[in-house]
N, C-alpha and C positions, 0 to 999 in steps of 0.2 A: 537378588530379591528384598523389597522393603519387607519389614515385619513389624507388627505393632505390640509383640509378646514383652512383657515386662519383668522387673523384679520389684520387690516389695522389701524395704529395709536391708536392701542387698542380698536377699535370698531368691533364688527362680521358683518359678512357678510351674509345677508340673503341667504338662498337658494332655496326659491320660492317667486314668486311676483317680486317687484321691488328688484334688487339687485345692488351690486356695491357701492363704497364710493366715495364722493365727497371730494375733497382737494384744496388748494389754489394754485395759480401761484407759482412756485419757491420754493414751501414748501419741507421739506424733509419727505418722508415717511416711516414710519415704519411697515415693514410685519413682521408677526410672526405666527408659526405655533400654531393653537388653541389647540392641543394635540400632546405632542411630544412621547407619550406611543407606543413602539415598531418601532420607528423610526430608522433605519439603515442609510439611504441616504435621502436629500433633496435636491431640486433644485429650483430656483424661478427666472423669468426672463418676461421681457416684450416681449410678441409674437406677439403682432398687434396695429396699432394705426391708427389715423385719416389721412388724406392725407397729413397735414402738419408736425404733429409731427414725431419725429425719434425713432424709437423702439432701433437702436443701440446707439443713444445718451443718451437714459434713463438709458440703459444698463449698458453703461460707467460708471454711477457713483455709481452703486451697490456696496455695503459692506456686504457680508455675513459671520455670524458667526454661524457654526456647533455646537457650544456648547450650545448656549442658543435657536438656531434654530430660529434667526431673520435675517433681511435683511433691507439695508436701500437704498432708491433710492431719487435723487432729482428730482421734477416735473418740467417739463419745464416752462421757462417763457414765458408767452404768454397774449394776451388780447382779444382773440376772442375764447378760450376755445380750449381745448384739449380732447381725449378719447384714454385710454391705457387699452389692453387687457393684464393680468398677468395670468402666469401657473405656478401652484404649482404641482409638482411630488414628491411622497413619495415612498422610496424603488424602484427604476425604475429597471426593468427586472426581478423581483422576482414576485412569484405567489400573492403576497399581495400589490402590485403596486397599487397606488391610484393617480388619477389626477382631479384637481379642476381649473377651469378658472373663473376669476372675473374681473369686470371692476373699473378701478380708474378714475374720471372724474374732470376736471375742467370746470366749468360752462360757459357758452357763458354770454353776457352782459345781455342777456334777460334771464338768468338764465334756459336755456335748455342744456341738454347734447348732444353732437356730436356723431356719428357714428364712432366706430373704423373698421377697414377693416375685412378681411376674403375671401372676392370675388374677384375671377380674370378672369371674364369672360364677365363683362359689361363695362363701359367707362373707367375705370381706371385698368390697368393690375394689379397693386397692391392692390388696395382697392377697385375695383368693384364700384357701384355706391354711395359708403360711401362719395366720395369727393361732388359728386353733390347735394346729399342729406343734406351735412351739412352747404353748401350755405343757403338752405331753412330754417334750424333748427335754424342757426345763428339769421336768421331774417332780410338779407339784413341791414347790419350794414353799415351806412353812414359815411362820414368823420368826425373826431374827431372835436369836437365845440371849440371854444377857450376857453381855461383855465380860469375861472372865480378869481376874486381876492381872495387871502387869507384872511379867516375870521378873526378878531381878537382875540387875545389870549384870553382866558377866566382866571378869577380870580385864583390865587393861593389858593390850598384849605389850610385850618387851619392844623396847625400843630399838630399831635397827642399828647398824652399824653405821659410824658417820662416813660420808663418801670421801674418797682420796681428794687432796687439795690440787686442784688445778694447776698445770704448769704456768710459772711466771711468764708473761709475755714480754717479746723482744723489747728491748730498750730503744727507745726513740730515736731519730738520728739527730746528731749534735748540729746545733743551728750555726750558720755561716758566722764568720768574725765581722762585726761591723766594720766601718772605714774609720781610719785615724781622722781625729779631728783636727779642724785648721789651727795653727798657729796663733794665739792672740796677739794682737797689736802692742808694739811696745808704746807705753805711756809718754807722752811728751814731757820734757824737762820743765820743771818750773822755771818762773822769771826770777831772776835776782832782784832781791829789793833795793828800792830807791834808796840812796844816801841822803839822809837828813841835811838840809842847809844850814850855813852856820848861823846861829842866832845873832841878833843884835847887841852889840854892847850897852848896858843898862844906862839909862840917864840918872843924874844924882837925884837923890830922892826916892830911886827903885819904881819898877814896872807896878802900877796900881792894879792894872787887871790883865791876865793872858787869857784869851778865849781859846779852847781846843784842849784835845786829848793827844797827848804827846806820845801814847803808846805806840812801840813799833817803829819810832823814828828815832835816827841817829843824829842829835842835835850836837853840833860842833858849835866852839866859840864861848867866849865868856862875857858874862851879864854882871854889870856891877850894880850895886843896889839889892833891893830885896821885892821877890814875886810876892805880892799879897794874897792872889787867889787864882785858880785855874778851872774854867768849867765851860761847858758848851760842847758841840759835835765836831770837833775837827777829827774826819774822818780819812786818814790818811791810809795809802793802798796796803791792801793785806789779801794775799791770794790764797785761794784753796782749789785743788782739783778734784772733780765729782764724777763719778762713774755709776753710781746708783741713787735710789732716791735720797733727798738731801733735806736737812732743815738747817735755814741760815740763821746764824747765832743772833741772839738779840743785844749783844755787847754787855752784858751781864757778867762776863767773866769768860776765859779761854779763847778760844779762836774768834777774831774780830772781821767777818768777812766784808771784802768790798769787792776782790775781783774774784770771779769763779769760773774757772773753767770746765767745760761741759765734753766729757768723753763716754758714751753709754757704753756699758757691755750688754745691755738688752736693748730692746726695742723703744724702750720710753723711761724717763727721768720724771718724778714727781718732784718738784720743789716748795717746800713751804716757806712763804716769807714769813719776817718777824711780825708778831702784833704789835701794832702802835708802836713802833720805834720812835726814837728820837727825832723830831723835824728837822730835814734836811737831810736825811741820811741817803746814801747813794750806794746803790748796787750795780756792777757791770757784770754781764752773763757774757761769755764766750763760745763758740762750737768750735772745738779744736780737733775733730774729726771726720773725714768724709767718708771712712773706708765701710760702715755699717749705718744705714739711715735709722734715724730715730727722732724721738718727738720729746720735747720738754714743755711740761705742763705747768702755771704757777698756782698755788693756792693760798687761801687766808689773806682776802684782801682784794680789791679791785685794782686794774691798772686799766689807766684812762678810761674810766666808768664799767669796764668789763669784768663781770666777776670770773671769768676763766680765761687763760691767756696761754698761749703757746709758740715756741719758735721751734724749727725742725734744721737739723742737720743737713736736710738735702739743699739747704742754701750754704755752700762750703764756707767756712769759717764766718757764719753770720753772728752778729753780736747785738745785745740791747741793752741800754743804760735806762736805769728807772730810779726815782728820787721819791722819798716820802714828804706829803704836803702837808701831814699833821692829822688826815683823815683817810686818804686813800694814796696809791702809787700812782706816778705820771712818768710817759715815756719822756726822757731827755733827747735820745738820740736811738736809731736802729739801722743795721745793716744788714 
């Protein structure tokens, strides 16, 4: 059988003898159905109060949870006590309807309970004689006396012992060993340098001017006479292998690049061309690997009028030959 009997702040309400629950001023009141078996619907509200307390104000603080069959209210803030009647109704309008009323009280300063209303024919149209009786119950409360001085603060309690250190958690599982990396590709052996051509026999009186740069060339033969001067860009083949970003030499000293083999060890190579080299400077670039696709990008100057130009190893063994025309690079041949 369904029941509308409730608990207040976890305490059961007696159904015989002295009933009702005492609470504190401004406290949160939690009301719950003692047994929710067979409950289809439930309502709970403050239905009557003393002459000072407002049932409407109490109900405005209500929060109802029909899943757990609990409700919360906020008790009035008062120093003279308060009396509130709550009504619990289960399965309203059904044949198994059950109704329970009970009191929730805030005690007076002399620890008495006030009356809540319910009468309408005596001195007060809302609460009957409850207002008159409550004056007597409250015990003729006089004016509030002067507040005494605040007592000295008591000594601080001793610090409790430190809790035991928690056990060390288990060591995490060792991660799996990663796969062995693939063996790198063996680099291509460089091309053996060309043997220089035999120089011509000098004419009587000597060679007036020999234009060119004889660095890196094995010159064979004998010339008679005297070489008066050597100048100009004789750019004989000189090769270099490139696997990462590379800056082509400017012929100021050291390696003097002419043929450059490209074999990237990463996804791309950036080649920086020399700035304003000697007019007629020729550079040959050759892709020598098709195992790992990569892109070669050129910077520092334009090639055929383009500020950015690139070749790709996706064209196996592709090559490009460019020459400096005094202000820009131009493609001589491309494969």
